[in-house]
C-alpha positions as CSV (number, residue, x, y, z in Angstrom):
1,M,-0.6,25.8,10.1
2,P,-1.5,25.9,13.8
3,K,-0.5,22.9,15.9
4,R,-3.3,23.4,18.3
5,I,-6.8,24.7,17.8
6,D,-8.5,26.1,21.0
7,K,-11.5,27.8,19.3
8,L,-13.4,27.5,16.1
9,T,-14.4,30.5,13.9
10,E,-18.1,31.1,13.3
11,A,-17.7,29.8,9.8
12,Q,-16.1,26.6,11.1
13,K,-18.9,26.2,13.6
14,A,-21.5,26.7,10.9
15,A,-19.9,24.1,8.7
16,M,-20.0,21.4,11.4
17,P,-23.5,20.0,10.7
18,G,-22.6,19.4,7.0
19,W,-19.4,17.7,8.0
20,A,-21.1,15.6,10.6
21,Q,-23.8,14.4,8.1
22,K,-21.1,13.6,5.5
23,W,-19.1,11.4,7.9
24,I,-22.2,9.8,9.4
25,E,-23.2,8.7,5.8
26,I,-19.7,7.4,5.2
27,G,-19.7,5.5,8.5
28,L,-23.1,3.9,7.7
29,R,-22.1,2.7,4.2
30,T,-22.4,-1.1,3.7
31,G,-21.2,-1.4,0.1
32,A,-17.9,-2.8,-1.3
33,T,-14.7,-1.5,0.3
34,D,-12.3,0.4,-1.8
35,W,-9.2,-1.5,-0.5
36,A,-6.7,0.4,-2.6
37,T,-7.8,3.7,-1.2
38,F,-7.9,2.3,2.4
39,E,-4.4,0.8,2.1
40,H,-2.9,4.0,0.6
41,G,-4.5,6.1,3.4
42,A,-3.4,3.7,6.1
43,R,0.2,3.7,4.8
44,E,0.2,7.5,4.7
45,C,-0.9,7.5,8.4
46,Y,2.1,5.3,9.3
47,R,4.4,7.5,7.2
48,F,3.1,10.7,8.9
49,A,3.5,9.1,12.3
50,K,7.1,8.1,11.4
51,L,6.3,4.4,11.9
52,G,7.6,1.5,9.9
53,Q,5.2,0.4,7.1
54,P,3.2,-2.8,7.7
55,K,4.5,-5.8,5.8
56,V,1.0,-7.1,5.3
57,V,-2.4,-5.6,5.2
58,V,-5.1,-8.1,6.0
59,H,-8.6,-7.5,4.5
60,V,-11.5,-8.6,6.6
61,Q,-15.2,-8.6,6.0
62,S,-16.3,-6.4,8.9
63,P,-15.2,-4.7,12.1
64,L,-16.6,-7.7,14.1
65,V,-14.4,-10.1,12.1
66,L,-11.4,-7.9,12.9
67,A,-12.3,-7.7,16.6
68,L,-12.4,-11.5,16.8
69,A,-9.6,-12.4,14.4
70,A,-6.9,-10.0,15.5
71,P,-6.4,-11.2,19.0
72,L,-6.6,-14.8,17.9
73,A,-4.0,-14.2,15.2
74,G,-1.8,-12.4,17.7
75,W,-2.1,-15.3,20.2
76,L,-1.3,-17.9,17.5
77,L,1.8,-15.9,16.3
78,D,3.0,-15.5,19.9
79,N,2.4,-19.2,20.9
80,R,2.8,-21.1,17.6
81,P,1.1,-24.3,18.8
82,W,2.0,-25.9,15.5
83,D,5.7,-25.3,16.0
84,K,7.0,-27.4,18.9
85,T,10.4,-25.7,18.8
86,A,9.1,-22.2,19.4
């Protein structure tokens, strides 16, 4: 398997519109999330990258919730305003 691709074959170029349409449809889906498939795929990415597995996977309702909640959660964990000894 090549580690770097510098040029596509004509067959690969011809297949691009179909792949683009498939992934656009996936990206625009608004139905229920298949969390088991997501978590399995995410863990496989960590394994492939030789990173430690996440201890917890937090499910959120939308990318916007994630964008707002993740920095807040990080700040809370770093500062622990409820723990006066931290």
